[in-house]
C-alpha positions in Angstrom: -12.7 -27.9 21.7 -13.5 -31.6 21.2 -10.5 -33.5 20.0 -10.2 -37.0 18.6 -7.5 -39.4 17.5 -7.8 -41.0 14.1 -6.4 -44.5 14.3 -5.7 -46.8 11.3 -3.6 -49.5 12.8 -2.1 -51.2 15.8 -2.5 -48.2 18.2 -6.0 -49.5 18.6 -5.3 -53.1 19.6 -1.6 -53.6 20.4 -1.1 -54.3 24.2 2.5 -55.4 23.9 4.3 -52.2 22.8 5.3 -50.2 25.8 2.8 -47.6 26.9 0.1 -48.1 24.3 -2.6 -49.7 26.5 -1.9 -47.1 29.2 -2.2 -44.3 26.6 -5.6 -45.6 25.5 -6.8 -46.1 29.0 -5.7 -42.6 30.2 -6.4 -40.5 27.2 -9.1 -42.0 25.0 -12.8 -42.5 25.3 -13.0 -45.8 23.6 -16.6 -46.4 24.4 -17.5 -43.6 22.0 -15.2 -44.6 19.1 -16.8 -44.6 15.7 -15.9 -46.0 12.3 -15.1 -43.3 9.7 -14.3 -43.3 6.0 -10.8 -42.1 5.1 -8.3 -42.8 2.3 -6.0 -45.5 3.6 -4.1 -48.5 2.3 -1.3 -50.9 3.2 1.4 -48.7 1.7 4.5 -48.9 3.9 7.0 -51.8 4.2 7.8 -52.4 7.9 11.2 -53.9 8.6 10.2 -54.6 12.2 7.3 -56.8 10.9 9.4 -58.9 8.5 8.8 -56.6 5.5 5.1 -56.9 5.6 3.0 -53.8 4.9 1.5 -51.4 7.4 -1.2 -48.8 6.9 -0.7 -45.3 5.5 -3.0 -42.2 5.2 -3.5 -40.7 1.8 -4.6 -37.3 0.7 -7.0 -38.9 -1.8 -7.7 -42.4 -3.2 -10.0 -45.3 -2.4 -11.9 -45.0 0.9 -11.1 -47.3 3.7 -12.4 -47.4 7.3 -10.5 -46.0 10.3 -11.5 -45.6 13.9 -12.0 -42.1 15.3 -11.7 -42.0 19.1 -12.6 -39.0 21.2 -10.0 -37.8 23.7 -11.1 -37.8 27.3 -10.0 -34.2 27.7 -11.0 -31.1 25.8 -8.4 -29.0 24.1 -8.5 -25.3 25.1 -4.9 -24.2 24.8 -1.8 -25.0 22.8 -0.4 -26.8 25.8 -3.5 -29.0 25.8 -3.0 -29.8 22.1 0.7 -30.4 22.4 0.0 -32.8 25.4 -2.3 -34.9 23.3 -0.1 -34.8 20.2 3.1 -35.7 22.1 1.3 -38.5 24.0 0.1 -39.9 20.6 3.7 -39.9 19.3 5.0 -41.4 22.5 2.5 -44.3 22.0 3.8 -44.7 18.4 7.5 -44.4 19.4 8.0 -45.2 23.1 11.7 -44.1 23.0 10.8 -40.6 21.7 11.8 -37.6 23.7 9.2 -35.7 25.7 7.3 -33.3 23.5 8.5 -34.8 20.2 6.0 -35.0 17.4 7.7 -37.2 14.8 10.9 -38.6 13.3 12.1 -39.5 9.8 9.5 -42.3 9.3 6.4 -40.6 10.6 4.8 -37.5 12.2 1.8 -36.4 14.1 -0.4 -33.9 12.3 -3.6 -32.0 13.2 -6.8 -31.3 11.2 -9.3 -28.7 12.2 -12.9 -29.2 11.1 -14.0 -26.5 8.7 -15.9 -23.8 10.5 -14.6 -24.7 13.9 -13.4 -21.7 15.9 -10.0 -22.5 17.2 -9.0 -19.3 19.0 -5.6 -19.1 17.5 -4.7 -22.8 18.1 -3.9 -23.4 14.5 -1.3 -20.6 14.4 0.2 -21.7 17.8 0.3 -25.3 16.6 2.2 -24.3 13.4 4.7 -22.4 15.5 5.3 -25.3 17.9 5.6 -27.8 15.0 8.3 -25.6 13.4 10.0 -25.0 16.8 10.4 -28.8 17.3 12.0 -29.1 13.9 9.5 -31.8 12.9 9.9 -32.6 9.2 7.0 -32.5 6.7 6.3 -35.8 5.1 3.6 -37.8 3.4 0.3 -36.1 4.3 1.7 -33.8 7.0 2.8 -30.4 5.7 5.5 -28.1 7.0 2.8 -26.4 9.1 1.9 -29.6 10.9 -1.5 -29.9 9.3 -2.8 -33.1 7.9 -3.6 -33.0 4.2 -6.5 -35.4 4.3 -10.3 -35.0 4.0 -12.3 -34.6 7.1 -13.6 -38.1 8.1 -17.1 -39.0 7.3 -19.2 -41.4 9.4 -20.8 -44.6 8.0 -24.0 -42.7 7.9 -22.4 -40.0 5.6 -22.2 -37.2 8.1 -19.0 -35.3 9.0 -17.5 -36.5 12.2 -18.7 -34.3 15.1 -15.4 -33.2 16.6 -13.6 -29.8 16.4 -10.2 -31.2 15.6 -8.3 -34.5 15.2 -4.8 -35.8 15.5 -3.3 -38.7 13.5 0.0 -40.2 12.8 1.1 -40.3 9.1 4.0 -42.5 8.0 6.1 -42.3 4.8 4.6 -44.6 2.1 6.5 -46.5 -0.5 7.2 -44.6 -3.7 5.2 -47.0 -5.7 1.9 -48.2 -4.0 2.0 -52.0 -3.6 -0.5 -54.1 -5.3 -2.9 -56.4 -3.4 -0.8 -59.3 -4.6 2.4 -57.8 -3.2 0.7 -57.2 0.1 -0.6 -60.7 0.3 2.7 -62.2 -0.8 4.6 -60.3 1.9 2.3 -61.9 4.5 2.7 -65.3 3.0 6.5 -65.2 2.9 7.1 -64.1 6.5 7.2 -66.7 9.4 7.2 -64.4 12.4 3.5 -64.1 13.0 3.2 -60.7 11.4 0.0 -61.5 9.6 -1.5 -60.4 12.9 -1.3 -56.8 11.8 -3.7 -57.3 8.9 -6.0 -59.7 10.8 -6.2 -57.6 14.0 -7.0 -54.5 11.9 -9.9 -56.5 10.2 -11.1 -57.7 13.6 -11.2 -54.2 15.0 -13.0 -52.6 12.0 -10.0 -51.0 10.3 -10.4 -51.9 6.6 -9.1 -51.0 3.1 -10.8 -51.2 -0.3 -8.3 -54.0 -1.1 -8.9 -56.3 1.8 -11.1 -58.7 0.0 -8.6 -59.1 -2.9 -5.7 -59.5 -0.5 -7.6 -62.2 1.4 -8.6 -64.0 -1.7 -4.9 -64.4 -2.7 -4.0 -65.5 0.9 -6.8 -68.0 1.1 -5.8 -69.6 -2.2 -2.4 -70.3 -0.8 -3.9 -71.6 2.5 -1.1 -70.8 5.0 -1.1 -72.7 8.3 -2.0 -69.6 10.3 -5.3 -69.1 8.4 -6.8 -71.9 10.5 -5.4 -70.6 13.8 -8.0 -70.3 16.5 -6.8 -66.8 17.5 -7.7 -65.6 14.0 -11.1 -67.3 13.8 -13.2 -64.2 14.1 -11.1 -62.1 11.7 -11.2 -64.8 9.1 -14.9 -65.1 9.5 -15.3 -61.4 8.8 -13.2 -61.7 5.7 -15.2 -64.7 4.5 -18.5 -62.9 5.0 -20.0 -60.4 2.6 -17.5 -58.0 1.0 -16.7 -54.9 3.0 -18.7 -51.9 1.9 -16.5 -48.8 1.5 
């Protein structure tokens, strides 16, 4: 079965966190990554990023754009699926134990394409998820399945994979407004605007990006003119993102 990883944040571009670049190089076919529409927004406060907001998956809501990356290896057995899922979690949380799928703040989940024959993988995955004691949270149910719609390509077609894995994190109880998201970036001084701007640069977008950027540009922080952000800022100043 053809498996892919749905990425909606720094897993795609972060080279500094231990193991992430190696994980991408070893396990992902980045040359065949595609942009897909999924419900996402900046919905989680990150204490490690000076209380700026990071991306969350939603079961429904405004469509954003994530990146769906095929895995280099096919998935034929539960061991294959667990290997991909646990490697994904290890990339998210480098200090995680071998085989872990999540923690209190996030969890890996699986989504099978409707009509795809999985040869019992769904049942085996559910058993493994429960065996590991992984908690259900956000859009990952107690069975380890993602409660999100199957991603659709920019051309409107269903993504041509048999299953996908993604990491879901716990969102704030009240979804933040674009003003709150912008204000958090404007108030920090640790360079954590890079999360939003690197997402934009790599094609990861939300329906609120233009409104967020309008508020930021009005305040004109020093980093908005930094050379390293030139390309991302140019994208934001161009025509509004089409959802």
